C-alpha positions in Angstrom: -43.7 23.4 46.6 -43.3 23.0 50.4 -39.6 23.8 50.4 -40.1 27.1 48.6 -43.0 28.0 51.0 -40.7 27.2 54.0 -37.9 29.3 52.5 -40.2 32.3 52.2 -41.4 31.9 55.7 -37.8 31.6 57.0 -36.6 34.6 55.0 -39.5 36.7 56.3 -38.9 35.7 59.9 -35.1 36.4 59.8 -35.2 39.5 57.6 -34.0 42.4 59.8 -32.4 40.2 62.5 -29.8 42.2 64.5 -27.0 39.8 63.5 -27.6 40.2 59.8 -26.3 42.8 57.3 -29.0 41.5 54.9 -31.2 38.6 54.1 -31.2 37.7 50.4 -34.2 35.9 49.0 -36.1 36.9 45.8 -39.5 36.2 47.5 -38.9 39.1 49.9 -40.6 42.4 48.9 -37.3 44.4 49.0 -35.4 42.1 46.7 -34.7 43.6 43.2 -36.2 40.6 41.4 -39.3 40.3 43.6 -41.7 41.6 40.9 -40.4 38.9 38.5 -40.9 36.3 41.3 -44.4 37.5 41.8 -45.2 37.3 38.1 -43.5 34.0 37.2 -43.3 32.0 40.4 -46.4 33.0 42.4 -44.4 34.8 45.0 -42.2 31.9 46.0 -38.5 32.7 45.3 -37.1 29.1 45.3 -35.6 27.0 48.1 -32.2 28.8 48.7 -31.8 32.0 50.8 -28.6 33.8 51.9 -27.8 35.4 55.2 -25.1 37.9 55.3 -23.8 38.1 58.9 -22.4 41.4 60.3 -19.4 39.8 62.0 -17.9 38.4 58.8 -16.3 35.0 58.5 -16.0 34.5 62.3 -19.7 35.2 62.8 -20.6 33.0 59.8 -18.6 30.1 61.2 -20.1 30.5 64.7 -23.6 30.5 63.1 -22.9 27.4 61.0 -21.4 25.6 64.0 -24.4 26.4 66.1 -27.0 25.0 63.7 -28.4 21.7 64.9 -30.7 20.8 62.0 -29.0 21.7 58.8 -26.0 19.8 57.5 -22.9 21.9 56.6 -21.9 21.1 53.0 -20.8 22.8 49.8 -23.8 21.4 47.9 -27.3 22.9 47.7 -30.6 21.3 47.1 -31.7 18.2 49.0 -34.6 16.9 51.1 -32.5 17.9 54.2 -31.6 21.5 54.9 -28.0 22.3 53.9 -25.9 25.4 54.9 -22.6 26.5 53.2 -20.1 29.3 53.4 -19.5 30.2 49.7 -16.3 32.3 50.4 -14.5 29.2 51.6 -16.2 26.5 49.6 -17.9 27.0 46.2 -16.2 30.4 45.5 -12.9 30.0 47.4 -10.7 30.2 44.2 -12.1 33.5 43.0 -10.1 36.6 43.7 -11.5 38.9 46.4 -12.4 41.5 43.8 -14.6 39.0 42.0 -16.2 37.8 45.2 -17.0 41.4 46.0 -18.5 41.9 42.6 -20.7 38.8 43.1 -21.7 39.8 46.7 -19.8 36.8 48.2 -18.9 38.5 51.5 -16.9 36.8 54.3 -20.2 36.7 56.4 -22.4 35.1 53.7 -24.1 31.8 54.5 -26.2 30.1 51.9 -29.1 28.0 53.3 -30.9 25.4 51.2 -34.2 24.7 52.8 -35.2 21.0 53.1 -38.4 19.3 54.2 -38.0 19.9 57.9 -40.7 22.0 59.6 -40.2 25.7 58.8 -40.8 26.7 62.4 -38.1 24.3 63.6 -35.7 25.7 61.1 -36.6 29.3 62.1 -35.9 28.5 65.7 -32.7 26.8 64.9 -31.5 29.7 62.7 -32.5 32.3 65.3 -30.4 30.5 68.0 -27.5 30.1 65.6 -27.6 33.8 64.7 -27.7 34.7 68.4 -24.6 32.4 68.9 -22.9 34.3 66.1 -23.4 37.6 67.9 -21.5 36.5 71.0 
């Protein structure tokens, strides 16, 4: 599907960005479930990726606020790209210890890839990550 192909392209382009602690996407070679994705999904790891920003919640919010294409929401999965901050939305009621166990860090941003052009999304995310570094 086009959204999964875009998600892989975006994750690959952003992986290793200076503003990021890590890029989480099962289609990336370093992901612990990549072999399963290769075997069962033809190398595409779905339409959602997560970006864990080095600057924590402040950097995550700067990044979210700098995005011009994605809609900020606590939902995932639509024809339009959507970004969310799980620690303050979908997982806000969990105790910090449980968030830690699940990898829900203060800097984590989930990005659900829509049908927009992948290169436009990459450019937008790159400028948003740069804004988060400042």
